[in-house]
FIFI-212271 format. One line per field, with one value per atom (N, C-alpha, C): residue number from 1; z, y, x. Coordinates in steps of 0.1 Angstrom, whole numbers. Atoms other than C-alpha are relative to their C-alpha. Layout:
N
pos = [NUM:...]
up = [Z:...]
north = [Y:...]
east = [X:...]
***
This chain:
282
pos = [1:1:1:2:2:2:3:3:3:4:4:4:5:5:5:6:6:6:7:7:7:8:8:8:9:9:9:10:10:10:11:11:11:12:12:12:13:13:13:14:14:14:15:15:15:16:16:16:17:17:17:18:18:18:19:19:19:20:20:20:21:21:21:22:22:22:23:23:23:24:24:24:25:25:25:26:26:26:27:27:27:28:28:28:29:29:29:30:30:30:31:31:31:32:32:32:33:33:33:34:34:34:35:35:35:36:36:36:37:37:37:38:38:38:39:39:39:40:40:40:41:41:41:42:42:42:43:43:43:44:44:44:45:45:45:46:46:46:47:47:47:48:48:48:49:49:49:50:50:50:51:51:51:52:52:52:53:53:53:54:54:54:55:55:55:56:56:56:57:57:57:58:58:58:59:59:59:60:60:60:61:61:61:62:62:62:63:63:63:64:64:64:65:65:65:66:66:66:67:67:67:68:68:68:69:69:69:70:70:70:71:71:71:72:72:72:73:73:73:74:74:74:75:75:75:76:76:76:77:77:77:78:78:78:79:79:79:80:80:80:81:81:81:82:82:82:83:83:83:84:84:84:85:85:85:86:86:86:87:87:87:88:88:88:89:89:89:90:90:90:91:91:91:92:92:92:93:93:93:94:94:94:95:95:95:96:96:96:97:97:97:98:98:98:99:99:99:100:100:100:101:101:101:102:102:102:103:103:103:104:104:104:105:105:105:106:106:106:107:107:107:108:108:108:109:109:109:110:110:110:111:111:111:112:112:112:113:113:113:114:114:114:115:115:115:116:116:116:117:117:117:118:118:118:119:119:119:120:120:120:121:121:121:122:122:122:123:123:123:124:124:124:125:125:125:126:126:126:127:127:127:128:128:128:129:129:129:130:130:130:131:131:131:132:132:132:133:133:133:134:134:134:135:135:135:136:136:136:137:137:137:138:138:138:139:139:139:140:140:140:141:141:141:142:142:142:143:143:143:144:144:144:145:145:145:146:146:146:147:147:147:148:148:148:149:149:149:150:150:150:151:151:151:152:152:152:153:153:153:154:154:154:155:155:155:156:156:156:157:157:157:158:158:158:159:159:159:160:160:160:161:161:161:162:162:162:163:163:163:164:164:164:165:165:165:166:166:166:167:167:167:168:168:168:169:169:169:170:170:170:171:171:171:172:172:172:173:173:173:174:174:174:175:175:175:176:176:176:177:177:177:178:178:178:179:179:179:180:180:180:181:181:181:182:182:182:183:183:183:184:184:184:185:185:185:186:186:186:187:187:187:188:188:188:189:189:189:190:190:190:191:191:191:192:192:192:193:193:193:194:194:194:195:195:195:196:196:196:197:197:197:198:198:198:199:199:199:200:200:200:201:201:201:202:202:202:203:203:203:204:204:204:205:205:205:206:206:206:207:207:207:208:208:208:209:209:209:210:210:210:211:211:211:212:212:212:213:213:213:214:214:214:215:215:215:216:216:216:217:217:217:218:218:218:219:219:219:220:220:220:221:221:221:222:222:222:223:223:223:224:224:224:225:225:225:226:226:226:227:227:227:228:228:228:229:229:229:230:230:230:231:231:231:232:232:232:233:233:233:234:234:234:235:235:235:236:236:236:237:237:237:238:238:238:239:239:239:240:240:240:241:241:241:242:242:242:243:243:243:244:244:244:245:245:245:246:246:246:247:247:247:248:248:248:249:249:249:250:250:250:251:251:251:252:252:252:253:253:253:254:254:254:255:255:255:256:256:256:257:257:257:258:258:258:259:259:259:260:260:260:261:261:261:262:262:262:263:263:263:264:264:264:265:265:265:266:266:266:267:267:267:268:268:268:269:269:269:270:270:270:271:271:271:272:272:272:273:273:273:274:274:274:275:275:275:276:276:276:277:277:277:278:278:278:279:279:279:280:280:280:281:281:281:282:282:282]
up = [6:-38:9:-10:-7:3:-3:0:-12:11:-35:-1:-1:-31:11:-11:2:-5:6:-16:-9:10:-43:8:-8:-16:7:-5:0:-10:10:-33:-3:2:-38:11:-11:-3:-1:2:-12:-12:12:-45:2:-2:-31:4:-5:-15:-12:12:-47:-9:8:-66:6:-8:-39:0:-2:-36:-13:13:-73:-3:4:-83:12:-12:-47:5:-6:-29:15:-14:3:5:-6:25:11:-10:46:8:-8:75:4:-2:77:11:-11:109:10:-10:140:-4:3:139:-14:14:104:-9:7:94:3:-4:112:-2:2:107:-15:14:74:-6:4:71:-2:1:77:-10:11:53:-13:13:25:-1:0:34:-3:2:36:-15:14:1:-9:9:-14:2:-2:2:-7:7:-12:-15:14:-47:-4:2:-45:-1:0:-37:-13:12:-65:-13:12:-91:-2:1:-83:-1:3:-88:11:-11:-54:-2:2:-54:13:-13:-24:1:-3:-9:13:-13:18:6:-8:45:11:-10:67:10:-10:99:0:-1:112:12:-13:148:5:-5:158:-8:9:128:2:-3:135:13:-13:171:-1:1:161:-7:7:137:9:-10:163:10:-10:188:-7:7:162:-2:2:155:12:-13:192:1:0:187:11:-10:218:-4:3:215:11:-11:239:-5:4:238:11:-8:252:-5:4:251:-11:11:229:-13:12:203:2:-1:195:-2:2:201:-11:12:168:-2:3:166:-14:14:133:-3:2:138:-1:0:146:-13:12:117:-12:11:93:0:-1:105:-3:3:104:-15:14:68:-7:6:59:1:-2:74:-6:5:64:-15:14:29:-8:6:22:3:-3:39:-1:-2:48:-13:12:18:-12:11:-7:2:-2:10:-3:3:8:-15:15:-29:-7:6:-38:2:-3:-21:-8:8:-38:-15:14:-72:-3:2:-67:-1:0:-62:-12:12:-95:0:0:-85:-7:6:-98:11:-11:-66:-2:1:-63:14:-13:-31:-1:0:-23:15:-13:8:-2:0:17:-7:6:3:-15:14:-32:-5:6:-52:11:-12:-17:2:-2:-14:14:-14:24:5:-7:38:15:-14:75:8:-9:104:14:-13:139:9:-11:166:11:-11:192:-2:3:180:12:-13:215:7:-8:230:-8:8:202:-11:12:176:-13:14:140:-1:1:148:-5:7:125:-1:4:116:-13:14:81:0:1:73:-14:14:35:-7:8:11:-14:14:-26:-5:4:-33:-14:14:-70:-3:2:-66:1:-2:-54:-10:10:-77:-14:13:-107:-1:0:-96:-1:0:-90:-14:14:-125:-9:8:-139:5:-5:-121:10:-11:-94:13:-14:-58:8:-7:-39:14:-13:-8:6:-4:13:14:-13:40:6:-6:64:4:-2:60:-6:5:57:-5:6:35:7:-5:47:-10:11:21:5:-4:36:-4:5:20:11:-10:40:12:-11:63:-1:2:71:-2:1:70:13:-13:96:1:-4:112:4:-2:110:5:-5:131:-12:12:105:1:-1:119:-4:4:116:-14:14:82:-8:7:70:1:-2:84:-9:8:66:-15:14:33:-4:3:34:-3:2:38:-13:12:11:-13:12:-14:-2:1:-7:0:0:2:5:-4:7:14:-13:37:4:-5:59:10:-8:76:8:-8:105:4:-4:110:13:-13:147:6:-8:174:10:-9:191:-9:8:180:-5:3:178:12:-12:203:11:-11:237:10:-11:264:13:-14:302:3:-2:301:-9:10:274:-11:11:249:-12:12:213:0:3:207:-15:15:172:-8:7:164:9:-8:176:-7:5:172:7:-7:182:15:-14:214:8:-7:224:2:-1:217:11:-10:239:14:-13:267:4:-3:265:3:-3:265:14:-13:296:11:-10:314:-1:2:303:-4:7:284:-13:12:252:4:-5:261:-9:6:248:-16:15:212:-7:6:206:-3:2:209:-14:13:177:-11:9:159:-1:1:169:-4:5:164:-15:14:129:-7:5:123:0:-1:135:-11:10:112:-14:13:82:-1:1:90:-1:0:97:-13:12:65:-12:11:45:-3:2:46:8:-6:53:12:-11:76:2:-3:94:8:-6:106:8:-7:133:2:0:129:5:-5:142:-11:10:118:2:-3:135:-5:5:121:-15:14:88:-9:9:59:7:-7:83:-9:9:55:-8:7:35:9:-9:65:4:-4:74:-12:11:39:-7:8:23:8:-7:51:8:-6:67:15:-14:103:3:-3:100:12:-12:127:10:-9:143:4:-4:153:-12:11:128:7:-4:134:-11:11:115:6]
north = [13:256:-12:11:235:-4:4:237:-8:8:225:-14:13:196:-8:7:187:-5:3:188:-12:12:164:-13:12:141:-6:4:139:-9:7:128:-14:12:102:-10:9:88:-7:5:83:-10:8:65:-14:14:30:-4:2:33:2:-3:48:-12:13:17:-11:12:-7:0:-1:6:4:-2:13:-10:8:-1:-8:7:-12:8:-7:-4:3:-5:16:4:-4:19:10:-10:51:3:-4:56:14:-15:94:4:-5:109:9:-8:129:14:-14:163:3:-2:159:2:-1:158:13:-12:190:13:-12:214:3:-4:233:-2:1:234:-15:14:197:-7:6:188:2:-4:206:-8:7:189:-15:14:155:-2:1:160:0:-1:170:-13:12:140:-12:11:116:2:-2:132:-4:4:128:-15:15:91:-5:5:87:2:-3:104:-8:9:82:-15:14:50:-8:6:42:1:-1:34:2:-3:51:-3:2:41:6:-8:64:-5:3:53:11:-11:82:-2:-1:87:14:-13:118:2:0:114:14:-13:150:8:-7:164:-5:5:140:5:-5:151:15:-14:188:1:-1:182:-5:5:161:11:-11:190:11:-11:216:-4:5:194:-4:3:188:-15:14:150:-6:5:133:-13:13:106:-2:3:88:-12:11:62:-11:12:27:-8:7:10:6:-7:37:1:0:32:9:-9:58:-8:7:43:7:-6:48:-4:3:49:5:-4:57:15:-14:95:3:-1:93:-5:6:70:9:-9:95:11:-11:122:-6:7:97:-1:2:89:14:-13:126:6:-6:137:-8:8:108:-1:2:101:13:-13:137:10:-12:165:-4:3:148:-7:7:124:9:-9:151:11:-10:176:-7:7:150:-2:2:142:13:-13:178:5:-4:186:-8:8:157:4:-4:167:14:-13:203:0:1:191:-9:8:171:-15:14:138:-3:4:118:-8:7:110:-2:2:95:-6:4:91:-11:11:59:-3:6:43:-15:14:7:-4:2:10:-1:0:16:-14:14:-17:-10:9:-33:-4:2:-30:-6:6:-36:-4:5:-58:-1:0:-55:-6:3:-67:6:-6:-54:-7:6:-59:-5:4:-59:11:-10:-41:6:-5:-38:9:-8:-23:12:-11:-2:6:-5:2:-4:3:5:2:1:0:-14:12:-27:-5:5:-50:-6:5:-61:-15:14:-96:-5:4:-96:13:-11:-73:-4:2:-70:9:-9:-57:4:-3:-57:14:-13:-25:10:-9:-8:-2:3:-26:5:-5:-15:15:-14:21:3:-2:18:-3:3:2:12:-12:34:12:-11:55:10:-8:68:-2:2:74:-2:2:58:6:-6:77:-6:9:54:5:-2:63:-13:14:34:-2:3:29:-14:13:-7:-2:3:-20:-12:11:-44:-2:3:-61:-2:0:-53:14:-12:-27:10:-10:5:0:0:-4:11:-12:26:-3:3:7:0:1:5:9:-8:28:-9:9:10:7:-7:19:1:-2:34:-7:7:18:-15:14:-17:-2:0:-9:0:-1:1:-13:12:-30:-11:10:-52:2:-4:-33:-3:2:-35:-15:15:-73:-5:5:-78:5:-5:-57:-5:5:-74:12:-12:-40:-3:2:-36:6:-6:-13:6:-8:2:9:-11:35:7:-7:49:14:-14:87:3:-2:94:13:-12:121:-4:3:103:-4:3:97:-15:15:59:-7:7:32:3:-4:42:-11:10:20:5:-4:22:14:-12:51:11:-10:70:3:0:63:-8:7:52:-15:14:14:0:-1:14:-12:13:-23:-8:9:-45:-13:13:-81:-3:4:-98:-3:3:-111:12:-13:-77:8:-7:-62:-6:7:-88:3:-4:-80:14:-14:-43:2:-1:-48:-6:6:-71:9:-9:-44:14:-12:-18:12:-11:2:4:-3:-1:0:-1:12:9:-9:31:1:-1:45:-7:7:28:-15:14:-7:-3:3:-6:2:-2:7:-12:11:-21:-13:11:-46:0:-1:-33:-3:3:-35:-15:14:-71:-7:6:-80:2:-2:-65:-8:8:-82:-15:14:-115:-4:3:-111:1:0:-108:13:-13:-71:-1:2:-71:9:-9:-41:10:-10:-18:11:-12:17:8:-10:40:12:-12:75:12:-12:110:9:-8:128:15:-14:161:5:-4:161:3:-4:179:-11:10:154:-13:12:125:-13:11:101:-2:1:109:-4:3:107:-15:15:72:-9:9:58:1:-2:73:3:-1:74:-13:13:46:-2:0:55:0:-2:64:9:-9:83:-7:6:59:-14:14:23:-9:10:-6:-13:13:-38:-10:9:-68:-14]
east = [-2:281:0:1:285:-14:14:248:-6:5:241:5:-6:265:-7:7:248:-14:13:214:1:-2:227:3:-3:240:-13:13:205:-7:7:191:7:-7:219:-2:3:213:-13:13:177:-1:1:185:-2:3:187:-14:14:153:-10:8:138:0:-1:151:-8:6:139:-15:14:104:-8:7:96:-10:11:63:-6:6:54:-11:11:22:3:-1:24:-14:13:-7:4:-3:-6:-13:11:-30:2:-2:-35:-10:9:-48:8:-7:-39:2:-3:-24:3:-3:-12:-12:12:-48:-8:7:-58:8:-8:-29:1:-1:-31:14:-14:7:4:-4:11:-8:8:-18:8:-7:1:13:-12:34:-3:4:17:-3:4:2:12:-12:35:9:-7:52:-6:7:26:3:-2:30:14:-14:68:1:-1:64:-7:8:38:8:-7:60:13:-12:91:-4:3:71:-7:7:56:-15:14:19:-7:6:4:-15:14:-30:-3:2:-44:-13:12:-68:0:1:-80:-10:10:-98:-6:6:-115:-8:7:-126:-3:2:-120:-11:10:-140:-14:13:-168:-6:4:-169:-5:4:-171:-14:13:-200:-11:10:-219:-4:3:-215:-8:7:-227:-15:14:-258:-7:5:-263:-5:3:-262:10:-9:-248:7:-8:-221:9:-9:-199:9:-9:-171:0:-2:-168:12:-12:-134:7:-7:-121:-8:8:-148:-12:12:-175:-12:13:-209:-8:5:-226:-15:14:-264:-3:4:-283:4:-2:-280:15:-14:-243:6:-5:-237:-2:2:-252:11:-10:-228:14:-13:-198:2:-2:-204:1:0:-211:14:-13:-178:11:-11:-156:0:1:-169:-1:2:-177:11:-9:-158:15:-14:-125:5:-5:-122:2:-1:-128:11:-10:-105:14:-13:-76:2:-2:-83:2:-2:-85:14:-14:-52:10:-9:-35:0:2:-49:6:-6:-38:15:-15:-2:5:-4:-2:-3:3:-16:-13:13:-46:-7:6:-65:-14:14:-99:-5:5:-120:-10:10:-139:-3:3:-155:-2:3:-160:-13:13:-195:1:-1:-183:4:-2:-186:1:-1:-190:14:-14:-153:4:-1:-154:-13:12:-181:3:-3:-185:-12:11:-206:2:-1:-213:10:-8:-187:-8:10:-214:-11:10:-246:-6:7:-261:9:-10:-229:5:-7:-214:-9:8:-242:6:-5:-230:15:-14:-194:4:-2:-181:14:-13:-153:-1:0:-143:-1:1:-154:4:-3:-147:4:-4:-129:3:-3:-124:11:-11:-89:0:-1:-95:-6:5:-115:11:-11:-83:11:-11:-58:-4:3:-78:2:-3:-76:15:-14:-39:5:-4:-35:-3:3:-51:7:-9:-25:-8:7:-50:7:-4:-41:-13:13:-70:1:2:-82:-12:10:-103:-6:7:-129:-5:3:-134:-14:14:-171:-3:2:-182:-14:13:-210:-7:8:-238:-11:9:-259:-15:14:-293:-6:5:-315:-4:3:-317:9:-9:-289:10:-9:-267:15:-14:-234:7:-7:-207:12:-11:-182:12:-11:-149:12:-12:-118:10:-9:-94:13:-13:-63:-2:2:-78:-4:3:-92:13:-13:-57:8:-8:-41:-6:7:-67:2:-2:-64:14:-14:-26:3:-3:-26:-7:7:-53:6:-7:-33:14:-14:0:10:-8:15:14:-14:52:2:-1:47:-14:11:20:6:-6:27:-12:10:6:6:-4:9:-8:6:2:4:-4:6:10:-11:35:12:-12:71:0:0:63:-5:4:57:11:-9:72:1:-2:87:-4:4:83:7:-7:108:-3:5:89:10:-10:117:-5:5:110:6:-4:111:1:-2:127:-5:4:119:-9:9:90:-3:6:79:-13:12:47:2:-3:63:2:-3:76:-13:12:42:-9:8:24:6:-6:49:-3:3:44:-15:14:6:-3:2:8:5:-5:28:-8:8:2:8:-8:28:-6:8:9:-15:14:-26:-8:9:-56:1:1:-53:12:-11:-20:-3:4:-36:-5:5:-56:11:-11:-25:10:-9:-2:-7:8:-30:-1:1:-34:13:-13:3:2:-2:3:-8:8:-26:6:-6:-8:12:-12:25:-3:4:9:-7:6:-10:9:-10:22:7:-7:32:14:-13:70:2:-3:71:-12:10:47:7:-7:57:-10:8:43:9:-8:56:-7:6:50:-4:5:28:2:-2:36:13:-13:71:-1:1:74:7:-6:80:3:-3:78:0:0:69:13:-12:100:12:-11:123:-1:1:109:4:-1:110:13:-12:141:13:-12:166:3:-4:185:-4:4:176:-15:14:140:-3:4:121:-9:10:96:3:0:88:-3:3:90:-4:5:70:3:-3:82:1]
***
């Protein structure tokens, strides 16, 4: 009986957050270990469906760098990185779109649908939802940044009770152009701001943003982020994540979260408990 009472208390503790976030849009950047472990994939899907069924409107933006690398190796297509970005020529871009818009996107939508959702996969090319241009064509190839977006494409899907699952491929309005490979973190930040999301949550392979002593920084502001960058505490793959958080927050999203996707039910722990488990940027 005591166990059942404790289970009921967990639900009651979550009730204020369920009320608070009902009918709100949450953008979730899905990547890292949570995207490669079969067990974590299933738990992620169930967490999303729970949020969906209690009235939150989840929008998922996913990456897929590891899977892209594996397919490139199998096809014996060479690729390399500059400044943390995969240099993307026409051959690499073809694989990027095949893996992101095809394999990974459909795997996520299938998993969500199996657990009772109504998920639909899109990329930035669909209805020219995300228009992009090259960051530096000579240096990075078809690596792009978003220059214009049409949030109505996603809001219409949400209105029809769909869970949008977005592959970060950008459109370019020139016939025969392969499109652009967009950093998934930056795409998520832009999308969250354009949708007026209540939250954006990044699922990573670290507990959050760490300070000089490798301890979690639970709350960050733009000034603190600038200081940690100047001290080279925030480096490499964490830079686009905090930059995307800042873009979202400066674009009107009240809070951005960086959490450890390797923790089971990390989304629920961050959203429905008072302490949370990661870093909040506000």
